[in-house]
KOLDREN-841892 format. One record per residue: residue in one letter; x negated, y negated, z negated of N, C-alpha, C in turn. Coordinates in Angstrom, 1 decimal, padded with zeros to 4 digits, always signed. Last residue first. Layout:
[lumse "a" [X Y Z] [X Y Z] [X Y Z]]
...
//
This chain:
[lumse "a" [+007.0 +022.2 -030.2] [+007.3 +023.3 -030.9] [+005.7 +023.0 -032.2]]
[lumse "v" [+005.7 +022.0 -027.7] [+006.3 +020.7 -028.6] [+006.3 +020.5 -030.2]]
[lumse "q" [+004.5 +024.5 -026.6] [+003.0 +023.0 -026.3] [+004.6 +021.7 -028.3]]
[lumse "d" [+006.7 +025.8 -026.4] [+005.9 +026.2 -027.6] [+004.5 +024.8 -027.7]]
[lumse "f" [+008.1 +024.5 -023.9] [+008.7 +024.5 -025.6] [+008.1 +024.8 -026.9]]
[lumse "t" [+006.7 +025.2 -022.4] [+006.5 +023.4 -022.6] [+007.2 +023.3 -024.0]]
[lumse "e" [+006.6 +027.7 -021.7] [+005.4 +026.9 -022.3] [+005.7 +025.9 -022.6]]
[lumse "n" [+009.4 +028.1 -021.8] [+008.6 +028.4 -022.5] [+007.6 +027.9 -022.9]]
[lumse "y" [+010.0 +026.7 -019.1] [+010.7 +025.2 -019.8] [+010.2 +026.5 -021.1]]
[lumse "v" [+008.3 +028.1 -017.6] [+007.8 +027.4 -017.7] [+008.8 +026.4 -018.8]]
[lumse "d" [+009.7 +031.1 -017.4] [+008.2 +030.2 -017.9] [+007.9 +028.8 -017.9]]
[lumse "y" [+012.1 +030.2 -016.7] [+012.0 +030.2 -017.9] [+010.7 +030.0 -018.6]]
[lumse "f" [+011.4 +029.0 -013.8] [+011.7 +028.8 -015.1] [+011.6 +028.7 -016.7]]
[lumse "l" [+010.9 +032.0 -013.0] [+009.6 +030.6 -013.1] [+009.8 +029.8 -014.2]]
[lumse "d" [+012.9 +033.6 -013.3] [+011.7 +033.8 -014.2] [+010.3 +032.3 -014.0]]
[lumse "f" [+014.3 +031.8 -011.8] [+015.2 +031.5 -012.9] [+014.0 +032.0 -013.8]]
[lumse "a" [+013.8 +032.8 -009.4] [+013.7 +031.9 -009.5] [+013.4 +030.7 -011.4]]
[lumse "a" [+013.3 +035.7 -009.1] [+012.2 +035.1 -009.7] [+012.3 +033.7 -009.3]]
[lumse "l" [+016.0 +035.7 -009.6] [+015.6 +035.8 -010.8] [+013.9 +036.0 -010.4]]
[lumse "d" [+019.2 +034.3 -009.3] [+017.5 +034.3 -008.3] [+016.9 +034.5 -009.0]]
[lumse "g" [+021.3 +033.7 -010.5] [+021.8 +034.2 -009.7] [+020.5 +035.3 -009.3]]
[lumse "a" [+020.8 +030.2 -010.9] [+020.1 +031.9 -012.3] [+020.9 +033.0 -011.7]]
[lumse "f" [+020.3 +028.4 -009.8] [+019.7 +029.6 -009.6] [+019.8 +030.5 -010.4]]
[lumse "p" [+022.1 +025.2 -008.1] [+022.0 +026.8 -009.2] [+021.7 +027.6 -009.2]]
[lumse "r" [+019.8 +023.4 -006.8] [+020.5 +023.8 -006.7] [+021.0 +024.8 -008.0]]
[lumse "s" [+018.1 +020.5 -007.9] [+018.2 +021.5 -007.3] [+019.6 +022.0 -006.2]]
[lumse "q" [+018.7 +018.5 -010.1] [+017.8 +018.5 -009.1] [+017.8 +019.9 -008.0]]
[lumse "d" [+020.4 +020.6 -011.4] [+021.9 +019.7 -010.2] [+020.5 +018.9 -009.3]]
[lumse "a" [+019.1 +022.6 -011.7] [+019.9 +022.7 -011.2] [+021.1 +021.3 -010.5]]
[lumse "v" [+017.0 +021.1 -014.0] [+016.9 +021.1 -013.0] [+017.9 +022.4 -011.8]]
[lumse "w" [+019.8 +020.7 -015.7] [+018.9 +019.5 -014.6] [+017.5 +020.0 -014.1]]
[lumse "d" [+020.3 +022.9 -016.4] [+021.8 +022.2 -015.1] [+021.0 +020.9 -014.9]]
[lumse "y" [+018.5 +023.7 -018.1] [+018.7 +024.4 -016.9] [+019.5 +023.9 -015.7]]
[lumse "a" [+018.0 +022.0 -020.0] [+017.1 +022.0 -018.8] [+017.3 +023.4 -018.0]]
[lumse "m" [+020.2 +022.9 -021.3] [+020.3 +021.6 -020.7] [+019.2 +021.4 -019.7]]
[lumse "d" [+019.8 +025.6 -021.7] [+021.1 +025.2 -021.3] [+020.5 +023.4 -020.3]]
[lumse "i" [+017.6 +024.7 -023.5] [+017.5 +025.8 -022.1] [+018.6 +025.6 -021.5]]
[lumse "d" [+017.6 +022.0 -024.6] [+017.5 +023.8 -025.4] [+017.1 +023.3 -023.4]]
[lumse "a" [+015.0 +018.8 -024.9] [+016.1 +019.6 -024.3] [+016.2 +021.2 -024.6]]
[lumse "g" [+013.9 +016.7 -025.0] [+013.6 +017.3 -026.4] [+015.1 +018.6 -026.0]]
[lumse "t" [+012.6 +014.4 -023.6] [+014.7 +014.0 -024.0] [+015.5 +015.4 -024.9]]
[lumse "e" [+010.5 +014.6 -023.1] [+011.4 +013.5 -023.7] [+012.7 +013.7 -024.4]]
[lumse "m" [+010.1 +017.6 -022.5] [+009.2 +017.2 -023.9] [+009.7 +014.8 -023.9]]
[lumse "v" [+011.7 +018.1 -020.6] [+011.9 +018.6 -022.0] [+011.0 +018.2 -023.1]]
[lumse "f" [+010.7 +015.8 -018.7] [+012.1 +016.4 -019.2] [+012.2 +017.0 -020.5]]
[lumse "s" [+007.9 +017.9 -018.5] [+008.2 +015.9 -018.9] [+009.6 +016.0 -020.0]]
[lumse "q" [+008.8 +020.2 -017.7] [+008.1 +019.4 -018.8] [+008.4 +018.2 -019.2]]
[lumse "l" [+010.5 +019.4 -014.8] [+010.4 +020.3 -016.2] [+010.4 +019.9 -017.0]]
[lumse "g" [+009.1 +018.8 -012.6] [+009.1 +017.3 -013.3] [+009.9 +018.3 -014.7]]
[lumse "q" [+008.0 +021.3 -011.2] [+006.8 +020.8 -011.7] [+007.6 +019.2 -012.6]]
[lumse "i" [+011.4 +021.8 -010.6] [+010.1 +022.7 -012.0] [+008.8 +021.9 -012.4]]
[lumse "a" [+011.5 +019.9 -009.3] [+012.5 +019.7 -010.7] [+011.1 +020.9 -011.5]]
[lumse "s" [+010.0 +020.3 -007.0] [+010.0 +019.0 -007.6] [+010.3 +019.6 -009.3]]
[lumse "v" [+010.8 +023.2 -006.2] [+009.6 +023.1 -006.5] [+009.4 +021.3 -008.0]]
[lumse "f" [+013.5 +022.6 -005.8] [+013.5 +023.1 -006.8] [+011.9 +023.1 -007.0]]
[lumse "a" [+012.9 +020.7 -003.6] [+013.7 +020.1 -004.6] [+013.3 +020.9 -005.2]]
[lumse "s" [+011.3 +022.2 -001.7] [+010.5 +021.3 -002.5] [+011.3 +020.6 -003.2]]
[lumse "d" [+011.8 +025.3 -001.5] [+012.8 +024.6 -001.8] [+011.7 +023.4 -002.2]]
[lumse "n" [+010.1 +028.4 -002.0] [+009.7 +027.3 -001.3] [+010.9 +025.9 -001.2]]
[lumse "l" [+011.8 +029.2 -003.8] [+010.6 +029.8 -004.3] [+010.3 +028.2 -003.7]]
[lumse "l" [+014.0 +030.2 -002.1] [+014.4 +028.6 -002.8] [+013.0 +028.6 -003.8]]
[lumse "m" [+013.4 +031.1 +000.1] [+013.5 +029.8 +000.5] [+013.3 +029.6 -001.3]]
[lumse "t" [+012.5 +034.1 -001.7] [+011.4 +033.2 -000.7] [+011.9 +031.2 -000.3]]
[lumse "t" [+014.9 +034.3 -002.1] [+014.8 +034.3 -003.1] [+013.2 +033.4 -002.7]]
[lumse "k" [+016.9 +034.9 +000.1] [+017.1 +034.3 -000.6] [+016.5 +033.2 -001.4]]
[lumse "n" [+014.0 +035.6 +002.8] [+015.0 +035.7 +002.3] [+015.2 +035.1 +000.5]]
[lumse "m" [+013.4 +036.4 +006.0] [+013.3 +035.4 +004.8] [+014.6 +035.5 +004.4]]
//
């Protein structure tokens, strides 16, 4: 199992991604603040392309709803 697969299956990361929409909607967080929040809830993931892509997609979908 590689690092990417492990992070996408990491319960702390998945939980943070599931809570990301609420966090962004409640705080109006920009992408940097949202990244920091998810990383604080799980661990840094900027080097993990699959995890970052998932984060970016969820953030953009939420941001589009707020805007």
